[in-house]
C-alpha positions as CSV (number, residue, x, y, z in Angstrom):
1,M,-18.4,56.9,146.9
2,E,-20.6,59.5,148.6
3,T,-20.5,63.0,147.3
4,R,-20.7,64.4,150.8
5,R,-17.4,62.8,151.6
6,L,-15.9,64.2,148.5
7,E,-17.2,67.7,149.5
8,V,-15.4,67.3,152.9
9,L,-12.2,66.2,151.2
10,L,-12.3,69.1,148.7
11,E,-13.0,71.6,151.6
12,L,-10.0,70.2,153.4
13,A,-7.9,70.8,150.3
14,R,-9.1,74.4,150.3
15,Q,-9.1,75.2,154.0
16,G,-6.0,73.3,155.1
17,S,-7.2,72.2,158.5
18,M,-10.0,70.1,159.9
19,R,-11.0,72.9,162.3
20,N,-11.5,75.3,159.4
21,V,-13.4,72.6,157.5
22,A,-15.7,72.0,160.5
23,D,-16.4,75.7,160.8
24,A,-17.1,76.1,157.1
25,L,-19.4,73.1,157.0
26,Q,-20.9,73.8,160.4
27,T,-20.0,70.4,161.8
28,T,-17.4,69.0,164.2
29,T,-13.8,68.0,163.6
30,S,-14.7,64.5,164.7
31,T,-17.3,64.3,161.9
32,V,-14.8,65.6,159.4
33,S,-12.2,63.0,160.5
34,Q,-14.8,60.2,160.2
35,Q,-15.8,61.3,156.7
36,I,-12.2,61.4,155.5
37,A,-11.5,58.0,157.1
38,A,-14.5,56.4,155.5
39,L,-13.5,57.8,152.1
40,A,-10.0,56.4,152.6
41,R,-11.5,53.0,153.2
42,E,-13.6,53.3,150.1
43,T,-10.7,54.2,147.9
44,G,-8.3,51.8,149.6
45,T,-5.5,54.3,150.0
46,P,-4.4,56.8,152.7
47,L,-5.7,60.3,152.1
48,L,-4.1,62.1,155.0
49,E,-0.6,62.2,156.5
50,P,0.6,63.9,159.7
51,V,2.5,67.2,159.6
52,G,3.4,68.9,162.9
53,R,0.3,68.9,165.0
54,G,-2.0,68.8,162.0
55,V,-2.5,66.8,158.9
56,R,-2.3,67.3,155.2
57,L,-3.5,65.5,152.1
58,T,-1.3,62.8,150.7
59,P,-0.5,62.9,146.9
60,A,-3.4,60.4,146.4
61,G,-5.6,62.7,148.5
62,R,-4.7,65.7,146.4
63,R,-5.4,63.8,143.2
64,L,-8.8,62.7,144.5
65,A,-9.6,66.3,145.5
66,D,-8.8,67.4,142.0
67,H,-11.2,64.8,140.7
68,A,-13.8,65.9,143.3
69,V,-14.0,69.3,141.6
70,T,-15.1,67.8,138.3
71,I,-17.4,65.2,140.0
72,L,-19.1,67.7,142.3
73,A,-19.6,70.2,139.5
74,A,-21.2,67.5,137.3
75,V,-23.5,66.5,140.2
76,D,-24.4,70.2,140.8
77,A,-25.2,70.7,137.1
78,A,-27.3,67.5,137.0
79,T,-29.2,68.5,140.1
80,A,-29.9,72.0,138.7
81,E,-30.9,70.6,135.3
82,L,-33.4,68.2,137.0
83,D,-34.9,71.1,139.0
84,P,-34.5,74.2,136.9
85,E,-37.5,75.8,138.5
86,A,-36.0,75.8,142.0
87,E,-36.0,79.2,143.7
88,P,-32.6,80.8,143.1
89,A,-30.5,80.6,146.2
90,G,-26.8,80.5,147.1
91,T,-23.6,82.4,146.7
92,V,-22.4,83.2,143.2
93,R,-18.6,83.7,143.1
94,V,-17.6,86.2,140.4
95,A,-14.1,87.0,139.1
96,G,-13.8,89.7,136.5
97,F,-12.1,92.8,135.1
98,A,-12.9,96.1,136.8
99,T,-14.9,97.6,134.0
100,A,-17.3,94.7,133.7
101,I,-17.7,94.5,137.5
102,R,-18.5,98.2,137.6
103,L,-20.8,98.4,134.5
104,V,-22.8,95.2,134.7
105,L,-22.3,93.5,138.1
106,M,-22.5,96.2,140.7
107,P,-25.6,97.9,139.3
108,I,-27.6,94.6,139.6
109,V,-26.7,93.9,143.3
110,R,-29.6,95.9,144.6
111,E,-31.9,94.4,141.9
112,L,-31.0,90.9,143.0
113,A,-31.5,91.8,146.7
114,V,-35.2,92.6,145.8
115,S,-35.9,89.9,143.1
116,H,-33.8,87.1,144.6
117,P,-32.9,87.9,148.2
118,E,-31.4,84.4,148.7
119,V,-28.8,85.0,146.0
120,K,-25.5,86.5,147.3
121,I,-22.5,87.6,145.2
122,E,-18.8,87.4,146.0
123,V,-16.6,89.7,143.9
124,R,-12.9,89.3,142.9
125,E,-11.2,91.6,140.5
126,H,-9.0,89.7,138.1
127,E,-7.7,90.0,134.5
128,P,-9.2,87.5,132.0
129,A,-6.5,84.8,132.2
130,E,-6.6,84.9,136.0
131,A,-10.4,84.8,136.1
132,L,-10.6,81.9,133.6
133,A,-8.0,79.9,135.7
134,L,-10.2,80.4,138.8
135,L,-13.3,79.4,136.8
136,G,-11.6,76.2,135.5
137,S,-10.5,75.2,139.1
138,D,-14.0,75.8,140.5
139,A,-12.8,78.6,142.6
140,V,-15.5,80.9,141.1
141,D,-18.8,80.3,139.3
142,L,-18.7,83.2,136.8
143,A,-15.8,84.9,135.0
144,L,-16.3,88.3,133.3
145,T,-13.6,88.5,130.7
146,Y,-12.6,90.3,127.5
147,D,-10.4,89.9,124.5
148,Y,-9.6,91.8,121.3
149,N,-10.8,91.0,117.8
150,L,-7.0,91.1,116.9
151,A,-6.0,88.9,119.9
152,P,-8.9,86.4,120.5
153,D,-8.9,84.5,123.7
154,G,-8.8,80.8,122.7
155,S,-8.9,79.5,126.3
156,G,-12.5,80.9,126.6
157,K,-13.8,78.3,124.2
158,A,-13.6,75.7,127.0
159,F,-16.5,77.4,128.7
160,D,-20.1,78.5,128.0
161,S,-20.0,82.1,127.0
162,L,-22.5,85.0,126.9
163,S,-21.4,88.0,124.8
164,L,-21.9,91.2,126.7
165,W,-20.7,94.0,124.5
166,S,-18.1,95.1,122.0
167,T,-16.5,98.5,121.8
168,P,-13.9,100.2,119.6
169,W,-10.6,101.2,121.1
170,S,-8.3,104.1,120.2
171,L,-4.7,105.0,120.6
172,G,-4.1,107.5,123.4
173,V,-1.3,110.1,122.6
174,P,-0.3,113.4,124.1
175,E,-2.3,116.4,122.9
176,G,-0.4,118.1,120.1
177,A,1.6,115.0,119.1
178,P,2.2,114.9,115.3
179,L,-0.4,112.7,113.7
180,Q,-0.1,110.8,110.5
181,G,-3.5,110.2,109.0
182,G,-4.8,107.1,107.3
183,S,-5.0,103.5,108.5
184,A,-4.0,102.2,111.9
185,T,-0.7,101.0,110.5
186,D,0.0,104.5,109.1
187,I,-0.8,106.0,112.5
188,F,1.4,103.6,114.4
189,L,4.2,104.2,111.9
190,G,4.2,107.8,112.9
191,F,4.9,106.8,116.5
192,R,7.5,104.1,115.8
193,D,10.2,105.9,117.9
194,W,7.9,106.5,120.9
195,D,7.7,104.4,124.1
196,W,4.6,102.2,124.4
197,I,2.4,101.1,127.3
198,G,1.1,97.6,127.7
199,N,-0.8,95.7,130.4
200,S,1.2,93.8,133.2
201,R,-1.4,91.1,133.8
202,N,-3.1,90.6,130.4
203,Q,-0.9,90.3,127.3
204,A,-3.7,90.9,124.8
205,D,-3.0,94.7,124.8
206,E,0.7,94.1,123.9
207,Q,-0.3,91.5,121.3
208,V,-2.5,94.0,119.5
209,L,0.2,96.7,119.7
210,R,2.8,94.3,118.4
211,L,0.5,93.0,115.6
212,I,-0.3,96.4,114.2
213,S,3.3,97.6,114.6
214,S,4.5,94.5,112.7
215,M,2.0,95.3,109.9
216,A,3.6,98.8,109.8
217,G,7.1,97.3,109.6
218,F,8.6,98.0,113.0
219,E,9.0,96.6,116.6
220,P,7.3,98.7,119.3
221,R,9.4,99.7,122.3
222,M,7.2,98.3,125.1
223,R,8.5,100.5,128.0
224,H,5.7,100.5,130.6
225,Q,3.0,98.2,131.9
226,A,-0.2,99.4,133.6
227,D,-3.5,97.6,134.4
228,S,-5.4,100.8,135.3
229,L,-6.7,102.9,132.4
230,D,-6.3,105.9,134.6
231,L,-2.6,105.1,135.0
232,V,-2.2,104.6,131.3
233,E,-3.6,108.1,130.9
234,D,-1.3,109.4,133.6
235,L,1.7,108.0,131.7
236,I,0.5,109.6,128.4
237,L,0.0,112.9,130.2
238,A,3.6,112.7,131.5
239,G,4.9,112.2,128.0
240,M,6.2,108.8,129.0
241,G,4.5,106.8,126.3
242,I,1.4,106.0,124.3
243,G,-1.1,103.2,124.6
244,L,-4.6,101.8,124.0
245,L,-7.7,103.5,125.5
246,P,-11.4,102.9,124.9
247,A,-12.8,105.1,122.0
248,D,-15.5,106.3,124.4
249,W,-13.0,107.3,127.1
250,K,-13.4,110.9,128.2
251,P,-9.7,111.9,128.3
252,R,-8.3,114.7,130.5
253,S,-6.9,117.8,128.9
254,G,-3.6,116.9,127.4
255,V,-4.6,113.5,126.0
256,T,-5.9,112.9,122.4
257,L,-7.7,109.7,121.3
258,V,-6.9,108.6,117.8
259,R,-9.5,106.3,116.3
260,L,-8.1,103.2,114.7
261,A,-9.3,101.6,111.5
262,E,-7.8,99.2,108.9
263,P,-7.6,97.3,111.1
264,V,-10.2,98.4,113.6
265,V,-9.4,97.5,117.2
266,M,-12.4,96.1,119.2
267,V,-12.6,94.9,122.7
268,R,-15.3,92.2,123.3
269,A,-16.6,91.4,126.8
270,Y,-18.0,88.0,127.9
271,A,-19.7,86.3,130.8
272,R,-18.2,82.8,131.0
273,T,-19.3,79.8,133.1
274,R,-18.4,76.1,133.3
275,R,-20.2,73.9,130.9
276,G,-23.8,73.4,132.0
277,N,-23.5,75.3,135.2
278,N,-25.6,78.2,133.9
279,R,-28.6,76.0,134.6
280,W,-28.0,76.5,138.4
281,P,-30.9,78.8,139.3
282,A,-28.8,81.2,141.3
283,L,-26.2,81.6,138.5
284,A,-29.0,81.8,135.9
285,A,-30.6,84.7,137.8
286,V,-27.3,86.6,137.9
287,L,-26.7,86.0,134.2
288,N,-30.2,87.1,133.3
289,H,-29.7,90.4,135.2
290,I,-26.2,90.9,133.7
291,E,-27.5,90.2,130.1
292,R,-30.3,92.8,130.5
293,K,-27.9,95.4,132.0
294,A,-25.3,94.8,129.2
295,G,-28.1,95.2,126.6
296,N,-28.9,98.7,127.9
297,L,-25.3,100.0,127.8
298,P,-24.6,102.6,125.1
299,G,-22.6,101.8,122.0
């Protein structure tokens, strides 16, 4: 079974039409059709079925396309491993949360343009679970994710991981709010009757809030959800609730950050790749730049 034919099949699964596949692979629709037909003969089962004026993959075709992701990734990894000194070239597809993209990815784009001009980067902003799902399906090559020490991300264990940084987080409350000193559980207990702010696309924030609250003996009233830290701060300023913010966040007037300890709340950032794929020269070059940039971040 030729890998080239699998590549054509996988591209058809992604693009949806032979014309789009031909454009993406810089070939003709006739060649695409011939490659799929040859693959169908090799497998002994129809891979396409007509729909309207076009075609779509049969159930067998979709299953083979799913296998093609794993097969082609393994071939790519083996090729990169056999030639690790190859000049980095290609497009590295990155999905990650906004802070990591801004702090460690965007600053290296110009550096890469000078050191490795044949390496290009595609950027997609996603929360950790979304980024890992894209990584697992081979839709991206690199996922920039985070978890909390109190809500570790078990799904990340399926990938190669590079630790980027860890930073303490605090509880953001309105300025002048009555504070109860002591441990994190003592502080939370003082806000048991308040509304709380979680994250709509990543449940780790809420897991941490619920964990510490349960240690303090109450159930938090999770009223709001916000992905943006600026929006979390807006909600706090409006007196609508309280939520987690980075300890090094520079709050606007009207917001106070309360440092948490016993237990401490830490966010840990990672660069995750599929097993063995970090030997691909283009991805290795990006990871090297990211690692150096992360090592120079304060805190």
